[in-house]
PAZAPA-4460 file (N, C-alpha, C; in steps of 0.05 Angstrom, whole numbers, plus 32768, in hexadecimal, padded with zeros to 4 digits):
% residues 217
    n_x    n_y    n_z   ca_x   ca_y   ca_z    c_x    c_y    c_z   seq   type   mol
   800B   90F9   7FC2   7FF8   90E3   7FBC   7FDE   90EE   7FB2     1      M     A
   7FD4   90E3   7F9D   7FBB   90EC   7F92   7FA3   90E3   7FA2     2      Q     A
   7F90   90F5   7FA7   7F78   90EE   7FB7   7F67   90DA   7FA7     3      A     A
   7F5A   90C8   7FB4   7F4A   90B4   7FA6   7F31   90C2   7F99     4      P     A
   7F29   90B7   7F83   7F11   90C1   7F76   7EF9   90BA   7F87     5      E     A
   7EE3   90CA   7F84   7ECB   90C6   7F94   7EC0   90AA   7F91     6      E     A
   7EC1   90A0   7F78   7EB7   9085   7F73   7EC7   9070   7F82     7      G     A
   7EE1   9073   7F82   7EF3   9061   7F91   7EED   9062   7FAF     8      E     A
   7EE8   907A   7FB9   7EE2   907C   7FD6   7EC9   906E   7FDD     9      T     A
   7EB4   9071   7FCD   7E9A   9064   7FD3   7E9C   9046   7FCF    10      S     A
   7EAC   903C   7FBC   7EB0   9020   7FB9   7EBF   9014   7FD0    11      L     A
   7ED3   9023   7FDA   7EE3   901A   7FF1   7ED1   9019   800A    12      A     A
   7EBF   902C   800D   7EAD   902C   8024   7E9A   9014   8022    13      E     A
   7E90   900F   800B   7E7D   8FF8   8007   7E8C   8FDE   800C    14      A     A
   7EA4   8FDC   8002   7EB4   8FC3   8006   7EBA   8FC0   8024    15      A     A
   7EC1   8FD6   8031   7EC7   8FD5   804E   7EAE   8FCA   805E    16      Y     A
   7E97   8FD5   8058   7E7F   8FCE   8067   7E78   8FB0   8063    17      R     A
   7E7A   8FA8   804A   7E73   8F8C   8043   7E87   8F79   8050    18      Q     A
   7EA0   8F7F   804E   7EB5   8F6D   805A   7EB3   8F6E   8078    19      L     A
   7EAF   8F85   8084   7EAC   8F88   80A1   7E96   8F76   80AC    20      R     A
   7E7F   8F76   809F   7E69   8F66   80A9   7E6D   8F49   80A4    21      D     A
   7E7B   8F41   808F   7E81   8F25   808A   7E94   8F1B   80A0    22      K     A
   7EA7   8F2C   80A8   7EBA   8F25   80BE   7EAC   8F24   80D9    23      L     A
   7E9A   8F37   80DE   7E8B   8F38   80F7   7E79   8F1F   80FA    24      I     A
   7E6B   8F18   80E5   7E59   8F01   80E7   7E66   8EE6   80E2    25      M     A
   7E81   8EE7   80E0   7E92   8ECF   80DC   7E8C   8EC1   80C2    26      L     A
   7E81   8ED0   80AE   7E7E   8EC4   8094   7E9A   8EC1   8087    27      E     A
   7EAC   8ED2   808F   7EC9   8ECE   808A   7ED4   8EC3   80A4    28      I     A
   7EDC   8EAA   80A4   7EE4   8E9C   80BD   7EFC   8EA8   80CA    29      K     A
   7EFD   8EA9   80E4   7F15   8EB2   80F2   7F2E   8EA2   80E9    30      P     A
   7F43   8EB1   80E3   7F5C   8EA4   80DA   7F5D   8EA0   80BC    31      G     A
   7F47   8EA4   80AE   7F46   8EA0   8091   7F57   8EB5   8083    32      A     A
   7F66   8EAD   806D   7F75   8EC0   805E   7F63   8ED4   804F    33      P     A
   7F6D   8EED   804D   7F5E   8F02   803F   7F6C   8F06   8024    34      I     A
   7F5F   8EFE   800F   7F6A   8F01   7FF4   7F5C   8F18   7FE6    35      N     A
   7F6B   8F2E   7FE2   7F5E   8F46   7FD7   7F53   8F41   7FBB    36      D     A
   7F61   8F31   7FAB   7F57   8F2C   7F90   7F3D   8F1C   7F90    37      G     A
   7F3C   8F08   7FA1   7F24   8EF7   7FA3   7F0C   8F08   7FAE    38      Q     A
   7F12   8F18   7FC2   7EFD   8F29   7FCE   7EF3   8F3E   7FBA    39      L     A
   7F05   8F49   7FAB   7EFD   8F5D   7F97   7EEA   8F50   7F82    40      A     A
   7EF0   8F37   7F7A   7EDF   8F2A   7F67   7EC4   8F24   7F73    41      A     A
   7EC4   8F1B   7F8D   7EAA   8F15   7F9B   7E99   8F2E   7F9E    42      E     A
   7EA5   8F44   7FA4   7E97   8F5D   7FA9   7E91   8F6D   7F8F    43      L     A
   7E9E   8F65   7F7A   7E99   8F73   7F60   7EA6   8F8E   7F5F    44      G     A
   7EBD   8F91   7F6D   7ECC   8FAA   7F6C   7EE9   8FA5   7F66    45      V     A
   7EF9   8FBA   7F62   7F15   8FB7   7F5D   7F25   8FB1   7F76    46      G     A
   7F3E   8FAB   7F73   7F4F   8FA4   7F8A   7F55   8FBC   7F9C    47      R     A
   7F56   8FD4   7F8F   7F5D   8FEC   7F9F   7F48   8FF1   7FB5    48      T     A
   7F2E   8FF2   7FB0   7F1B   8FF6   7FC5   7F1D   8FE0   7FDB    49      P     A
   7F22   8FC7   7FD3   7F24   8FB1   7FE6   7F3D   8FB5   7FF8    50      V     A
   7F53   8FBE   7FEC   7F6B   8FC2   7FFC   7F67   8FD9   8010    51      R     A
   7F59   8FEE   8007   7F53   9004   801A   7F41   8FFA   8030    52      E     A
   7F2E   8FE9   802A   7F1C   8FDE   803E   7F2C   8FCD   8052    53      A     A
   7F3F   8FBD   8048   7F4E   8FAC   8059   7F5F   8FBC   806D    54      I     A
   7F6A   8FD3   8064   7F79   8FE4   8076   7F67   8FED   808D    55      K     A
   7F4F   8FF4   8088   7F3C   8FFD   809D   7F35   8FE6   80AF    56      R     A
   7F32   8FCE   80A4   7F2B   8FB7   80B4   7F41   8FAF   80C6    57      L     A
   7F5A   8FB5   80BE   7F71   8FAF   80D0   7F70   8FC2   80E8    58      E     A
   7F69   8FDB   80E4   7F66   8FEE   80FA   7F4F   8FE4   810D    59      V     A
   7F3B   8FD8   8102   7F24   8FCE   8112   7F2A   8FB4   8120    60      D     A
   7F43   8FA9   811C   7F4B   8F90   8128   7F3A   8F78   811D    61      H     A
   7F31   8F7B   8105   7F21   8F65   80F9   7F33   8F54   80E6    62      L     A
   7F48   8F60   80DC   7F5C   8F52   80CC   7F78   8F59   80D6    63      V     A
   7F8B   8F48   80D1   7FA7   8F4D   80D9   7FB9   8F45   80C2    64      V     A
   7FCE   8F56   80BD   7FE0   8F51   80A7   7FFC   8F4A   80B3    65      S     A
   8008   8F36   80A6   8023   8F2D   80AE   8036   8F30   8096    66      Y     A
   804E   8F3B   809A   8061   8F3E   8084   8067   8F22   8077    67      P     A
   8066   8F21   805D   806C   8F0A   804D   8059   8EF2   8051    68      R     A
   8045   8EF6   8062   8031   8EE0   8067   8016   8EE7   805B    69      R     A
   800E   8F00   805D   7FF4   8F08   8053   7FE2   8F13   8069    70      G     A
   7FC9   8F16   8062   7FB5   8F22   8074   7FA0   8F0C   807A    71      T     A
   7F97   8F0C   8094   7F85   8EF8   809D   7F70   8F04   80AF    72      F     A
   7F58   8EF8   80AF   7F44   8EFF   80C3   7F4E   8EFA   80DF    73      A     A
   7F4A   8F0C   80F1   7F54   8F08   810C   7F45   8EF1   811A    74      T     A
   7F53   8EE5   812C   7F47   8ED0   813D   7F34   8EDD   8151    75      I     A
   7F1E   8ED1   8157   7F0C   8EDB   816B   7F16   8ED2   8187    76      V     A
   7F1E   8EE5   8197   7F2A   8EDE   81B1   7F15   8EE2   81C7    77      D     A
   7F0B   8ECB   81D1   7EF7   8ECC   81E6   7F00   8EDA   81FF    78      I     A
   7F1B   8EDA   8204   7F25   8EE7   821C   7F22   8F05   821B    79      T     A
   7F1C   8F10   8203   7F17   8F2D   8201   7EFB   8F35   820A    80      E     A
   7EEA   8F21   8210   7ECE   8F27   8217   7ECC   8F3A   822E    81      L     A
   7EDA   8F36   8244   7ED9   8F47   825B   7EE1   8F63   8254    82      A     A
   7EF7   8F66   8246   7F02   8F81   823F   7EEE   8F90   822D    83      D     A
   7EE3   8F82   8219   7ED0   8F8F   8207   7EB7   8F97   8216    84      V     A
   7EAE   8F85   8228   7E96   8F8B   8237   7E9A   8FA2   824A    85      S     A
   7EB1   8FA5   8256   7EB7   8FBB   8268   7EB3   8FD6   8259    86      D     A
   7EBD   8FD7   8241   7EBB   8FF0   8231   7E9E   8FF5   8229    87      I     A
   7E91   8FE0   8220   7E75   8FE3   8217   7E62   8FEA   822E    88      R     A
   7E67   8FE0   8245   7E56   8FE6   825C   7E58   9003   8264    89      E     A
   7E6E   9010   825D   7E70   902D   8262   7E65   903D   824B    90      L     A
   7E6A   9035   8233   7E63   9046   821C   7E48   9041   8210    91      L     A
   7E3D   9028   8211   7E22   9023   8207   7E0D   9034   8215    92      E     A
   7E0D   9035   8230   7DF9   9046   823E   7DFD   9064   8236    93      P     A
   7E16   906C   8233   7E1B   9088   822B   7E0E   908E   820F    94      L     A
   7E12   907C   81FC   7E07   907F   81E2   7DE8   907F   81E3    95      A     A
   7DDD   906D   81F2   7DBF   906C   81F4   7DB4   9085   8201    96      A     A
   7DC2   908F   8215   7DB9   90A8   8223   7DBB   90C0   8210    97      R     A
   7DD1   90C2   8201   7DD4   90D8   81EE   7DC0   90D6   81D8    98      R     A
   7DBB   90BE   81CE   7DA7   90BA   81B9   7D8B   90C3   81C2    99      A     A
   7D85   90BC   81DB   7D6A   90C3   81E6   7D66   90E1   81E8   100      A     A
   7D7C   90EF   81ED   7D7A   910C   81F0   7D7F   911C   81D6   101      T     A
   7D8D   910F   81C3   7D97   911E   81AC   7D8B   9116   8191   102      S     A
   7D7D   90FF   8190   7D74   90F5   8176   7D60   9108   8169   103      A     A
   7D62   910A   814F   7D4F   911B   8140   7D34   910D   813F   104      S     A
   7D1F   911C   8136   7D05   9110   8133   7D05   90F9   811F   105      A     A
   7D13   90FD   8109   7D15   90E8   80F5   7D22   90CF   8100   106      D     A
   7D38   90D3   8110   7D46   90BD   811C   7D34   90AE   812F   107      M     A
   7D24   90BD   813F   7D12   90B0   8152   7CFD   909F   8144   108      R     A
   7CF4   90A9   812D   7CE1   909A   811D   7CEE   9080   8113   109      A     A
   7D07   9082   810B   7D15   906A   8101   7D19   9056   8118   110      E     A
   7D20   9060   8130   7D23   904E   8147   7D09   903F   814D   111      L     A
   7CF3   904D   814C   7CD9   9041   8151   7CD2   902C   813C   112      R     A
   7CD9   9032   8123   7CD3   901F   810D   7CE3   9005   8111   113      E     A
   7CFC   9008   8118   7D0D   8FF0   811D   7D02   8FE0   8135   114      V     A
   7CF9   8FEE   814A   7CED   8FE1   8161   7CD4   8FD1   8159   115      A     A
   7CC4   8FDD   8148   7CAC   8FCF   813E   7CB3   8FB6   812E   116      R     A
   7CC7   8FB9   811E   7CD0   8FA2   810D   7CDA   8F8B   811F   117      T     A
   7CEA   8F91   8133   7CF5   8F7C   8144   7CDF   8F70   8155   118      I     A
   7CCD   8F80   815F   7CB7   8F75   816F   7CA5   8F63   815F   119      S     A
   7CA5   8F66   8145   7C93   8F56   8134   7C9F   8F3D   8128   120      G     A
   7CBA   8F39   812C   7CC6   8F22   811F   7CC0   8F08   812F   121      I     A
   7CBE   8EF2   8121   7CBB   8ED8   812E   7CD7   8ECC   8130   122      D     A
   7CE3   8ED0   8147   7CFF   8EC8   814B   7D03   8EAA   8147   123      A     A
   7CEE   8E9A   814C   7CF2   8E7D   814A   7CF6   8E74   812D   124      T     A
   7CEE   8E85   811A   7CF0   8E7E   80FE   7D08   8E89   80F0   125      L     A
   7D19   8E97   80FF   7D30   8EA5   80F3   7D4A   8E99   80FB   126      R     A
   7D5D   8E9A   80E8   7D78   8E91   80ED   7D85   8EA3   8103   127      D     A
   7D95   8E96   8114   7DA1   8EA6   812A   7DB2   8EBD   811F   128      K     A
   7DC1   8EB7   810A   7DD2   8ECC   80FF   7DC2   8EE3   80F2   129      R     A
   7DAB   8EDC   80E7   7D9A   8EF0   80DD   7D8F   8F02   80F3   130      E     A
   7D89   8EF6   810A   7D80   8F05   8121   7D97   8F17   812B   131      L     A
   7DAF   8F0E   812A   7DC6   8F1E   8133   7DCA   8F37   8122   132      M     A
   7DC1   8F36   810A   7DC3   8F4D   80F9   7DB1   8F64   8103   133      R     A
   7D9B   8F5C   8110   7D8A   8F71   811D   7D99   8F7E   8133   134      Y     A
   7DA9   8F6E   8142   7DB9   8F79   8158   7DCC   8F8E   814D   135      D     A
   7DDA   8F88   8138   7DEC   8F9C   812C   7DDD   8FB5   8123   136      L     A
   7DC6   8FB1   8116   7DB6   8FC8   810D   7DAE   8FDA   8123   137      T     A
   7DA4   8FCE   8139   7D9B   8FDE   8150   7DB2   8FEE   815C   138      V     A
   7DC8   8FE1   8161   7DDE   8FEF   816E   7DE9   9006   815D   139      H     A
   7DEC   9000   8143   7DF7   9015   8131   7DE4   902C   812F   140      R     A
   7DCA   9027   8130   7DB6   903C   812F   7DB7   904E   8148   141      L     A
   7DBA   9042   815F   7DBB   9051   8177   7DD5   9061   8178   142      I     A
   7DEB   9055   816F   7E05   9064   816F   7E02   907D   815D   143      Y     A
   7DF5   9079   8146   7DF2   9090   8133   7DE0   90A5   813F   144      R     A
   7DCA   909C   814D   7DB8   90AF   815A   7DC5   90BF   8170   145      A     A
   7DDA   90B4   817C   7DE8   90C2   8192   7DF5   90DC   8188   146      A     A
   7DFB   90DE   816E   7E05   90F7   8163   7E22   90FE   8169   147      G     A
   7E31   90EA   8171   7E4E   90EE   8177   7E5E   90DA   8166   148      N     A
   7E6A   90E4   8150   7E77   90D1   813E   7E8F   90C2   814B   149      P     A
   7E9C   90CE   815E   7EB2   90C0   816B   7EA8   90AA   817C   150      H     A
   7E93   90AF   818B   7E86   909A   819B   7E7B   9084   8189   151      L     A
   7E6F   908C   8173   7E64   9079   8160   7E7A   9066   8155   152      E     A
   7E90   9072   814C   7EA6   9061   8141   7EB1   904E   8155   153      D     A
   7EB4   9058   816E   7EBF   9047   8183   7EAC   9030   8189   154      T     A
   7E93   9036   818C   7E80   9021   8194   7E7B   900D   817D   155      L     A
   7E7B   9016   8165   7E79   9003   814E   7E8F   8FEF   814F   156      I     A
   7EA7   8FF8   8154   7EBF   8FE7   8155   7EBB   8FD1   816B   157      R     A
   7EB3   8FDA   8183   7EB1   8FC6   8199   7E98   8FB5   8196   158      Y     A
   7E83   8FBF   818A   7E6B   8FAF   8185   7E72   8F9A   8170   159      D     A
   7E82   8FA1   815D   7E8B   8F8E   8149   7E9A   8F76   8156   160      N     A
   7EAC   8F7D   8168   7EBC   8F68   8175   7EAA   8F57   8187   161      L     A
   7E97   8F64   8194   7E84   8F54   81A5   7E73   8F42   8194   162      A     A
   7E6A   8F4B   817D   7E59   8F3B   816B   7E69   8F23   8161   163      T     A
   7E82   8F26   815C   7E93   8F0F   8153   7E94   8EFA   8168   164      R     A
   7E97   8F02   8181   7E97   8EF0   8198   7E7C   8EE1   819A   165      I     A
   7E67   8EF1   8197   7E4C   8EE5   8198   7E48   8ED1   8182   166      W     A
   7E50   8ED8   816A   7E4C   8EC5   8153   7E5D   8EAC   8156   167      C     A
   7E73   8EAE   8164   7E84   8E96   8169   7E76   8E81   8179   168      L     A
   7E65   8E8A   818C   7E57   8E77   819E   7E3A   8E75   8197   169      V     A
   7E32   8E80   8181   7E15   8E82   817A   7E07   8E67   8179   170      L     A
   7E15   8E53   816E   7E09   8E39   816C   7E05   8E2B   8186   171      D     A
   7E14   8E34   819B   7E11   8E28   81B6   7DFB   8E35   81C6   172      K     A
   7DF1   8E4C   81BC   7DDC   8E59   81CB   7DC0   8E4E   81C4   173      L     A
   7DAF   8E48   81D8   7D95   8E3D   81D2   7D84   8E50   81C1   174      P     A
   7D87   8E6A   81C6   7D77   8E7E   81B7   7D85   8E9A   81BA   175      S     A
   7D81   8EAA   81A5   7D8A   8EC6   81A7   7D72   8ED9   81A6   176      V     A
   7D5A   8ECE   81A5   7D42   8EDE   81A1   7D3F   8EF2   81B8   177      A     A
   7D44   8EEA   81D1   7D41   8EFC   81E7   7D54   8F13   81E5   178      G     A
   7D6D   8F0D   81DC   7D81   8F22   81DA   7D78   8F37   81C5   179      H     A
   7D6B   8F2E   81B0   7D62   8F40   819B   7D4A   8F50   81A4   180      I     A
   7D36   8F43   81B0   7D1E   8F51   81B8   7D23   8F65   81CF   181      T     A
   7D39   8F62   81DD   7D40   8F77   81F1   7D43   8F92   81E4   182      E     A
   7D48   8F92   81CB   7D4C   8FAC   81BD   7D33   8FBD   81BB   183      H     A
   7D1C   8FB0   81BC   7D03   8FBF   81B8   7D00   8FD4   81CE   184      V     A
   7D03   8FCC   81E7   7D01   8FE0   81FD   7D16   8FF5   81FC   185      G     A
   7D2E   8FED   81F4   7D44   9000   81F2   7D3E   9015   81DC   186      L     A
   7D36   900B   81C5   7D30   901E   81AE   7D19   9031   81B6   187      L     A
   7D05   9026   81C3   7CEE   9037   81CA   7CF6   904B   81DF   188      E     A
   7D07   9044   81F2   7D11   9057   8206   7D20   906E   81F9   189      A     A
   7D31   9067   81E6   7D41   907B   81D8   7D2E   908D   81C8   190      V     A
   7D1B   9081   81BA   7D08   9091   81AA   7CF7   90A3   81BB   191      A     A
   7CF0   909A   81D3   7CDF   90A9   81E5   7CEF   90BF   81F4   192      D     A
   7D09   90BF   81F1   7D1A   90D3   81FE   7D1E   90CD   821C   193      G     A
   7D1A   90B4   8224   7D1E   90AC   8240   7D3B   90A4   8244   194      D     A
   7D4C   90B7   8249   7D69   90B2   824A   7D71   909F   8260   195      A     A
   7D65   90A2   8278   7D6C   9090   828E   7D65   9073   8288   196      D     A
   7D4D   906F   827E   7D45   9053   8277   7D56   9048   8260   197      L     A
   7D5B   9058   824C   7D6C   904F   8236   7D87   9047   823F   198      A     A
   7D94   9056   8250   7DAE   904F   825A   7DAD   9036   826B   199      A     A
   7D99   9033   827B   7D95   901B   828C   7D92   9002   827A   200      K     A
   7D81   9003   8266   7D7C   8FEC   8255   7D95   8FE6   8244   201      L     A
   7DA3   8FFA   823C   7DBC   8FF5   822C   7DD0   8FE6   823D   202      A     A
   7DD3   8FED   8256   7DE6   8FE0   8268   7DDD   8FC3   826D   203      L     A
   7DC3   8FBF   8272   7DB9   8FA4   8276   7DBD   8F92   825E   204      E     A
   7DBA   8F9E   8246   7DBD   8F8F   822D   7DDA   8F85   822A   205      H     A
   7DED   8F97   822F   7E09   8F8F   822C   7E10   8F7A   8241   206      V     A
   7E07   8F7E   825A   7E0D   8F6B   826F   7E01   8F50   8269   207      S     A
   7DE9   8F4F   825E   7DDC   8F35   8258   7DEB   8F27   8242   208      S     A
   7DF6   8F36   822F   7E06   8F2B   8219   7E1E   8F1C   8225   209      F     A
   7E2D   8F29   8237   7E44   8F1C   8242   7E3D   8F03   8252   210      E     A
   7E27   8F05   8262   7E1E   8EEF   8272   7E16   8ED7   8260   211      K     A
   7E08   8EDC   824A   7E00   8EC7   8238   7E17   8EB8   822C   212      S     A
   7E2C   8EC8   8224   7E43   8EBB   8218   7E52   8EAA   822C   213      V     A
   7E56   8EB5   8244   7E65   8EA7   8259   7E57   8E8C   8260   214      R     A
   7E3D   8E8B   825F   7E2E   8E73   8266   7E34   8E5C   8254   215      Q     A
   7E3C   8E61   823B   7E42   8E4C   8228   7E5F   8E47   8223   216      V     A
   7E70   8E56   8231   7E8D   8E52   822E   7E97   8E3A   823E   217      L     A
***
């Protein structure tokens, strides 16, 4: 089998990231059919990068393929909340602790900049889903700062699943501003190298997420 060209690889990665985030934010509705030709046209790429992206999304449990039926966005299963939270409550503090001890100077500067941005937003004027994008940004940044690609890949997958659950009940929640502003202290603890505080705040953040979702179920 011939190896993909560099351009094809980068297009497949771009298609994967765009489709992943559309699925996470429920812009592609749970259960919706995944048409590679239509998606290729929407993204402005060929079908091959989209098909490669769909293969990865299937591994991420964001799409599912059935013989002779096609490929569909997976249903968001609320009953998975406890299982996802169990894993995140173990691994999120680990990532925060590692990030606090291992992040480079440039990464710490980036963490502080994101903390400043979040502390300065007027949450009352922003769309809830727009606020949730900050949540994704913060978590992915901390995972990257932890410096363990296997931990990063695992946590991204479970954070994606958690975010889909959150987005499913988002309209029932009175506000998500508090959930987002919790990140400021966490980011600052990581940037300051305070591993114990970072781990504590990461655990509290995950626990409060599960509690908030359960309150509206």
